[in-house]
MARBA-3410 file (N, C-alpha, C, O; in Angstrom, 1 decimal):
105
-1.5,7.6,25.5,-2.1,7.4,24.2,-2.9,6.1,24.6,-2.7,5.6,25.7 ~ -3.8,5.8,23.8,-4.5,4.6,23.7,-3.7,3.4,23.1,-3.3,3.4,22.0 ~ -3.4,2.6,23.9,-2.4,1.8,23.0,-2.9,1.1,22.0,-2.3,0.9,20.9 ~ -4.3,0.5,22.2,-4.9,-0.5,21.4,-5.5,0.1,20.3,-5.9,-0.8,19.4 ~ -5.7,1.3,20.0,-6.0,2.1,19.2,-4.7,2.6,18.0,-4.9,3.0,16.8
-3.5,2.5,18.7,-2.4,3.1,18.3,-2.1,1.5,17.4,-1.8,1.5,16.2 ~ -2.3,0.5,18.1,-1.8,-1.2,17.7,-2.8,-1.5,16.2,-2.3,-1.9,15.2 ~ -4.0,-1.2,16.4,-5.4,-0.8,15.4,-4.9,-0.1,14.3,-5.0,-0.5,13.1 ~ -4.3,0.9,14.6,-3.8,2.1,13.2,-2.7,1.6,12.4,-2.6,1.7,11.1 ~ -1.7,1.0,13.2,-0.8,0.5,12.8,-0.8,-0.7,11.6,-0.4,-0.8,10.4
-1.3,-1.5,12.6,-2.1,-2.7,11.7,-2.8,-2.5,10.6,-2.7,-3.3,9.7 ~ -3.5,-1.6,10.5,-4.4,-1.2,9.3,-3.2,-0.8,8.3,-2.9,-1.5,7.3 ~ -2.6,0.1,8.6,-1.6,0.8,7.8,-0.4,-0.4,6.9,-0.3,-0.4,5.7 ~ 0.4,-1.4,8.1,0.9,-2.0,7.6,-0.1,-2.9,6.1,0.1,-2.8,4.9 ~ -1.2,-3.4,6.8,-1.8,-4.2,6.0,-1.9,-3.5,4.5,-1.6,-4.1,3.5
-2.3,-2.5,4.5,-2.9,-1.5,3.3,-1.7,-1.3,2.3,-1.8,-1.4,1.1 ~ -0.3,-1.0,3.0,1.0,-1.0,2.5,1.6,-2.3,1.8,2.4,-2.3,0.8 ~ 1.0,-3.7,2.7,1.5,-4.8,2.1,0.5,-5.2,0.8,0.8,-5.8,-0.2 ~ -0.3,-4.7,1.0,-1.4,-4.7,-0.3,-1.1,-4.3,-1.6,-1.1,-4.9,-2.6 ~ -1.0,-2.8,-1.2,0.0,-2.0,-2.3,1.2,-2.8,-3.0,1.3,-3.1,-4.2
2.1,-2.9,-2.0,3.5,-3.6,-2.4,3.3,-5.0,-3.2,4.2,-5.5,-3.9 ~ 1.9,-5.8,-2.9,1.6,-6.9,-3.7,0.8,-6.7,-5.1,0.5,-7.6,-5.8 ~ 0.6,-5.3,-5.3,-0.4,-5.1,-6.5,0.1,-5.7,-7.7,-0.7,-5.8,-8.7 ~ 1.1,-6.1,-7.7,1.9,-6.6,-9.6,1.5,-7.8,-9.3,1.0,-8.2,-10.4 ~ 1.5,-8.9,-8.2,1.6,-10.0,-8.1,-0.1,-10.4,-8.8,-1.0,-9.6,-9.0
-0.1,-12.1,-8.9,-1.2,-12.7,-9.0,-2.3,-13.0,-8.0,-1.7,-12.8,-7.0 ~ -3.4,-13.3,-7.7,-4.1,-12.8,-6.7,-4.0,-14.5,-6.1,-4.6,-14.6,-5.0 ~ -3.4,-15.6,-6.5,-3.2,-16.4,-5.5,-1.7,-16.3,-5.1,-1.4,-17.2,-4.3 ~ -0.9,-15.7,-5.4,0.4,-15.3,-4.7,0.3,-14.4,-3.8,1.1,-14.5,-2.9 ~ -0.7,-13.4,-3.8,-1.1,-12.0,-2.9,-1.6,-12.7,-1.8,-1.3,-12.3,-0.7
-2.7,-14.1,-2.0,-3.3,-14.6,-0.8,-2.1,-15.5,-0.1,-2.0,-15.8,1.1 ~ -1.2,-16.0,-1.0,0.0,-16.6,0.2,1.0,-16.0,0.6,1.6,-16.5,1.5 ~ 1.3,-14.5,0.0,1.7,-13.8,1.0,1.4,-13.0,2.3,2.0,-12.5,3.2 ~ 0.3,-13.0,2.0,-0.9,-12.3,2.9,-0.7,-13.4,4.6,-0.4,-13.1,5.7 ~ -1.0,-14.8,3.9,-1.2,-15.9,5.1,0.3,-15.8,5.6,0.4,-15.3,6.7
1.4,-16.1,5.1,2.9,-16.7,5.2,3.3,-15.3,6.0,3.8,-15.4,7.1 ~ 3.1,-14.0,5.5,3.8,-12.7,6.3,3.2,-13.2,7.8,4.1,-13.5,8.6 ~ 2.2,-13.3,8.2,1.4,-13.5,9.7,2.6,-14.5,10.4,3.0,-14.4,11.6 ~ 2.8,-15.5,9.4,3.7,-16.5,10.3,5.2,-15.7,10.8,5.6,-15.2,11.9 ~ 5.8,-15.7,9.4,7.1,-15.2,9.4,7.2,-13.7,10.7,8.3,-13.4,11.2
6.2,-13.2,10.7,6.1,-12.0,11.5,6.2,-12.8,12.9,7.0,-12.2,13.6 ~ 5.8,-13.6,13.4,5.5,-14.2,14.5,6.9,-15.2,15.2,6.9,-15.7,16.3 ~ 7.9,-15.2,14.1,9.2,-15.7,14.1,10.5,-14.6,14.7,10.9,-13.7,14.0 ~ 10.9,-14.8,15.5,11.9,-13.7,16.3,13.0,-13.9,16.6,13.3,-13.5,17.7 ~ 14.3,-14.7,15.6,15.2,-15.1,16.1,16.2,-14.2,16.8,16.5,-13.3,16.0
16.7,-14.1,17.8,17.7,-13.4,18.5,19.0,-13.3,17.7,19.4,-12.2,17.6 ~ 19.8,-14.3,17.1,20.8,-14.6,16.3,20.6,-15.9,15.3,19.6,-16.6,15.5 ~ 21.2,-16.3,14.4,21.1,-17.3,13.3,21.4,-18.3,14.2,20.4,-19.0,14.5 ~ 22.4,-18.6,14.7,22.8,-19.6,16.0,21.7,-19.7,17.0,22.1,-20.4,18.0 ~ 20.5,-19.2,17.0,19.9,-19.6,18.2,19.1,-21.0,17.7,18.5,-21.2,16.7
19.2,-21.8,18.6,18.4,-23.4,18.4,17.3,-23.2,18.2,17.1,-23.3,16.9 ~ 16.3,-23.1,18.8,14.6,-22.9,18.4,14.3,-21.4,18.7,14.6,-20.6,19.6 ~ 13.5,-21.5,17.2,12.5,-20.5,17.2,11.2,-20.7,17.1,11.0,-21.3,16.1 ~ 10.0,-20.4,17.8,8.7,-20.8,18.0,7.7,-19.6,16.8,7.9,-18.4,16.9 ~ 7.0,-19.8,16.1,5.7,-19.2,15.2,4.5,-19.2,16.3,4.6,-20.0,17.2
3.7,-18.4,16.3,2.5,-18.4,16.9,1.5,-19.2,16.6,0.3,-18.8,16.8 ~ 1.7,-20.6,16.1,1.2,-21.3,15.9,1.8,-22.7,16.4,1.2,-23.7,16.2 ~ 3.0,-22.7,17.1,3.5,-23.6,17.4,4.8,-24.3,16.6,5.7,-24.9,17.2 ~ 4.8,-24.1,15.5,6.0,-24.5,14.5,6.9,-24.2,15.2,6.8,-23.3,16.0 ~ 8.1,-25.1,14.9,9.1,-25.2,15.5,10.4,-24.9,14.4,10.6,-25.8,13.5
11.2,-23.8,14.5,12.5,-23.3,13.3,13.7,-23.6,14.1,13.9,-24.1,15.2 ~ 14.4,-23.2,13.3,15.8,-22.9,13.5,15.8,-21.7,13.3,15.0,-21.1,12.5 ~ 16.9,-21.0,14.0,17.5,-19.5,14.1,17.7,-19.3,12.4,17.2,-18.4,11.7 ~ 18.4,-20.3,12.0,18.9,-20.1,10.1,17.7,-19.9,9.5,17.5,-18.9,8.8 ~ 16.7,-21.1,10.0,15.6,-21.2,9.0,14.8,-19.9,9.2,14.5,-19.4,8.1
14.5,-19.3,10.3,13.7,-18.4,10.3,14.4,-17.2,9.3,13.8,-16.8,8.2 ~ 15.4,-16.8,9.7,15.9,-15.8,9.0,16.1,-15.8,7.4,16.1,-14.8,6.6 ~ 16.4,-17.2,7.0,16.5,-17.7,5.8,15.1,-17.2,5.0,15.0,-16.4,4.1 ~ 14.1,-18.0,5.9,12.3,-17.5,5.2,12.3,-16.3,5.2,12.0,-15.9,4.1 ~ 12.6,-15.3,6.1,12.4,-13.7,6.0,13.4,-13.3,4.9,13.0,-12.4,4.1
14.5,-13.6,4.7,15.0,-13.6,3.7,14.3,-13.4,2.1,14.0,-12.5,1.3 ~ 14.1,-14.7,2.2,12.9,-15.4,0.5,11.6,-14.4,0.6,11.0,-14.1,-0.5 ~ 11.2,-14.1,1.9,9.9,-13.5,1.9,10.1,-11.9,1.2,9.3,-11.3,0.5 ~ 11.5,-11.2,1.7,11.7,-10.1,1.4,12.0,-10.2,-0.3,11.7,-9.2,-0.9 ~ 12.5,-11.1,-0.9,12.8,-11.0,-2.1,11.5,-11.5,-3.1,11.5,-11.2,-4.3
10.7,-12.0,-2.6,9.0,-12.4,-2.7,8.7,-11.1,-3.3,8.8,-10.8,-4.5 ~ 8.1,-10.1,-2.2,7.7,-8.7,-2.3,8.4,-8.2,-2.9,7.8,-7.5,-3.7 ~ 9.5,-8.2,-3.1,10.8,-7.4,-4.2,10.2,-7.7,-5.7,10.0,-6.9,-6.6 ~ 10.1,-9.0,-5.6,9.6,-9.8,-7.4,8.3,-9.6,-7.6,8.0,-9.9,-8.7 ~ 7.3,-9.1,-6.7,5.9,-8.7,-7.0,6.0,-7.5,-7.3,5.3,-7.1,-8.2
7.1,-6.6,-6.3,6.9,-5.0,-6.8,7.3,-4.7,-8.2,6.9,-3.6,-8.7 ~ 8.2,-5.5,-9.0,8.5,-5.5,-9.9,7.8,-6.1,-11.3,8.1,-6.0,-12.5 ~ 6.7,-6.6,-10.7,5.8,-7.7,-11.5,6.3,-9.1,-12.1,5.6,-9.7,-12.9 ~ 7.7,-9.7,-11.6,8.3,-10.6,-11.5,7.4,-11.6,-10.9,7.5,-11.6,-9.7 ~ 6.4,-12.7,-11.6,5.7,-13.2,-10.7,6.7,-14.9,-11.0,6.7,-15.8,-10.2
7.1,-14.9,-11.8,7.9,-16.5,-11.9,8.7,-16.4,-10.6,8.3,-17.1,-9.7 ~ 9.6,-15.6,-10.4,10.7,-15.4,-9.3,10.0,-15.5,-8.1,10.3,-16.3,-7.2 ~ 8.9,-14.5,-7.9,8.1,-14.4,-6.5,7.4,-16.1,-6.4,7.6,-16.6,-5.4 ~ 6.8,-16.7,-7.1,6.3,-17.9,-7.0,7.1,-19.0,-6.7,6.9,-20.0,-6.0 ~ 8.4,-18.8,-7.4,9.6,-20.0,-7.0,10.1,-19.9,-5.3,10.2,-20.8,-4.5
10.4,-18.5,-5.1,10.4,-18.1,-3.8,9.5,-18.4,-2.8,9.9,-19.0,-1.8 ~ 7.9,-18.1,-2.9,7.5,-18.4,-2.2,7.1,-20.0,-2.0,6.5,-20.4,-1.0 ~ 7.5,-20.7,-2.8,7.2,-22.0,-3.0,8.2,-23.0,-2.2,8.0,-24.1,-1.9 ~ 9.4,-22.2,-2.1,10.7,-22.6,-1.4,10.1,-22.3,0.6,10.2,-23.0,1.6 ~ 9.7,-21.1,0.2,9.1,-20.9,1.9,8.1,-21.6,2.4,8.1,-21.8,3.7
7.1,-22.1,1.7,5.6,-22.7,1.8,6.5,-24.5,1.8,5.9,-25.5,2.3 ~ 7.4,-24.7,1.4,7.6,-26.0,1.5,8.4,-26.4,2.8,8.6,-27.6,3.2 ~ 9.0,-25.1,3.5,10.2,-24.9,4.6,8.7,-24.8,5.7,8.6,-25.4,6.8 ~ 7.9,-24.2,5.2,6.4,-24.3,6.4,5.7,-25.1,6.5,5.0,-25.0,7.5 ~ 5.5,-26.1,5.8,4.7,-26.9,5.5,5.6,-28.2,6.4,5.0,-28.8,7.3
6.9,-28.5,6.0,7.7,-29.4,6.8,7.6,-29.3,8.2,7.8,-30.3,8.9 ~ 7.3,-28.1,8.7,7.3,-28.0,10.1,6.3,-27.7,10.8,6.4,-27.3,11.9 ~ 4.7,-27.9,10.0,3.7,-27.7,10.5,3.2,-28.5,11.8,3.3,-29.7,11.8 ~ 2.8,-27.9,12.7,1.8,-28.8,13.8,0.8,-29.7,13.8,-0.3,-29.3,13.3 ~ 1.0,-30.5,14.1,-0.6,-31.3,13.4,-1.7,-31.3,14.6,-2.8,-31.8,14.4
END
């Protein structure tokens, strides 16, 4: 099977599902979700005690931080699905603050 084609179709499906899941969020929050999702998806800790995990942009996190941000992000998406923009916004702010603290200049 053609691997690039399968990757393209899979990526398109994931983006569509992500957009549908965030349909109840404000447009600003939806934009933040899309930008943060890419960074968090690139963090792949093997375990919580892993000392360093790197994102695609070169930023560095502990394994615990990576897992915490992914958990918060799941809560953001769940809150958006329920239409709870306040909860989603506060959890997204916590994730964004952590990401900004580790941004590579």
